[in-house]
C-alpha positions in Angstrom: 160.2 89.4 69.6 163.3 90.4 67.7 164.0 87.0 66.4 160.4 86.4 65.5 160.4 89.2 62.9 158.1 91.2 65.1 160.1 94.4 64.8 160.4 96.9 62.0 157.2 96.0 60.1 155.4 99.3 60.6 151.9 99.7 59.1 150.5 103.2 58.4 146.8 104.1 58.2 145.1 107.3 57.5 142.6 108.3 60.3 140.8 111.5 59.1 144.0 113.0 57.8 146.1 111.8 60.7 148.9 109.2 60.3 148.3 106.2 62.5 151.4 103.9 62.8 151.2 100.4 64.2 154.0 97.9 64.7 152.3 94.6 63.9 149.1 92.5 64.0 147.6 91.9 67.4 148.8 88.4 67.9 151.6 86.4 69.4 154.0 87.7 72.0 153.1 91.4 71.5 149.4 90.5 72.2 150.4 88.5 75.3 152.4 91.5 76.6 149.5 93.8 76.0 147.1 91.5 77.8 149.5 91.2 80.7 149.7 95.0 81.0 146.1 95.7 80.4 144.3 92.9 82.3 146.9 91.7 84.8 148.5 95.0 85.9 152.0 93.9 84.8 153.6 97.3 84.6 156.9 95.8 83.4 155.1 94.9 80.2 154.9 98.6 79.3 158.6 98.8 79.4 159.0 95.8 77.1 156.4 97.2 74.7 158.0 100.6 74.6 161.3 99.0 73.7 159.9 97.3 70.7 158.5 100.6 69.3 162.0 101.7 68.4 163.4 102.5 66.0 160.5 104.6 64.6 159.6 104.3 60.9 161.8 106.5 58.6 158.7 108.4 57.5 157.8 109.4 61.1 159.5 112.6 62.1 158.7 114.0 65.5 159.7 117.6 66.3 161.5 118.2 69.7 158.4 120.1 71.0 156.2 117.0 70.6 154.2 116.0 73.7 153.4 112.3 74.2 149.9 111.5 75.6 147.6 108.5 75.9 144.0 107.4 75.6 142.6 108.1 79.0 140.6 105.4 80.5 137.5 105.8 82.7 138.4 106.2 86.4 136.1 103.2 87.3 137.9 100.9 84.9 141.3 102.1 86.1 140.4 101.3 89.7 139.0 97.9 88.6 142.3 97.0 86.7 144.6 98.7 89.2 146.6 100.2 86.4 146.2 102.8 83.7 148.0 100.8 81.0 147.8 103.5 78.4 149.6 106.0 80.7 152.3 103.5 81.6 152.9 102.7 77.9 153.0 106.4 76.9 155.3 107.3 79.8 157.7 104.5 79.0 157.8 105.4 75.3 158.2 109.1 76.0 161.3 108.3 78.2 162.9 106.5 75.4 162.2 109.4 73.0 163.2 111.9 75.6 160.0 113.8 75.1 157.6 115.1 77.7 154.5 113.1 78.5 151.3 114.7 79.8 147.7 113.8 80.1 145.9 116.0 77.5 142.5 114.2 77.5 139.8 113.7 80.1 137.7 110.6 79.8 134.1 111.4 80.8 132.2 108.9 82.9 129.3 108.9 80.5 128.2 105.3 80.7 130.2 104.2 77.6 130.7 100.5 77.7 133.8 98.5 76.8 134.7 98.6 73.1 135.4 94.8 72.9 133.3 93.0 70.4 131.8 96.2 68.8 132.1 97.0 65.1 133.5 100.4 63.9 130.1 102.1 63.8 129.1 100.9 67.3 132.5 101.8 68.7 132.3 105.3 67.3 128.8 105.8 68.7 129.8 104.2 72.0 132.5 106.9 72.5 130.5 109.9 71.4 131.5 112.9 73.7 133.6 110.6 75.9 136.8 112.6 75.5 137.4 116.2 76.3 140.6 118.3 76.3 142.2 119.1 79.6 144.0 122.2 78.3 144.7 124.1 75.1 147.2 122.4 72.8 149.6 124.5 70.7 152.3 121.8 70.2 152.6 118.6 68.2 151.0 115.6 69.9 151.9 111.9 69.7 149.0 109.8 70.9 150.2 106.4 72.1 147.9 103.4 72.5 148.3 99.6 72.7 146.0 98.4 69.9 144.4 100.1 66.9 141.3 98.0 66.1 138.8 100.1 64.1 140.3 103.5 64.8 137.1 104.7 66.6 138.9 105.4 69.9 141.8 107.2 68.2 139.3 109.3 66.1 137.4 110.4 69.2 140.7 111.4 70.9 141.8 113.2 67.7 138.5 115.1 67.7 139.1 116.2 71.3 142.7 117.2 70.6 141.7 119.2 67.6 139.1 121.0 69.7 142.0 121.9 72.1 143.9 123.5 69.1 146.2 120.7 68.1 147.4 121.1 64.5 149.8 118.2 64.3 148.7 114.8 65.7 150.3 111.4 65.2 148.9 108.1 66.5 151.3 105.3 67.4 150.1 101.8 68.5 152.0 98.6 69.3 149.6 96.4 67.3 146.6 96.7 65.0 143.6 94.4 64.2 
């Protein structure tokens, strides 16, 4: 990954006033690692992916009271895949940053289907009311995910975190579409 130029090519997008940082396009070795983690329960891939997220972009400053969290997956899908890939990635990254990592979102089992193959409008509608806060949030939040495709999932998570009281939210993904 390092020799391929994969590292240090951060891309920043605005998601409803929230900075969303992604390392690179969803292709090549990074894509293969994500698939290995997500679909083949290869927990070691989370460690490799967390390693390539450092160093952070110069413009991304995280305060020491930041809490790292992840996009919670439906329990049925977690059982099916035998791994919560988002949690593993967030925990691995939080360890490297020496920040706490906690589940802040609940994923409701509301019949939402997979996001694969859907456009932004359909993705956003598919996830309506899918996320709810688990607790009140009075600290900065770093939401870590594997891929930023249309931003619909991140926006639904941001919506729930704002309902919980979060004032400062940053999104960080390994790759983007």
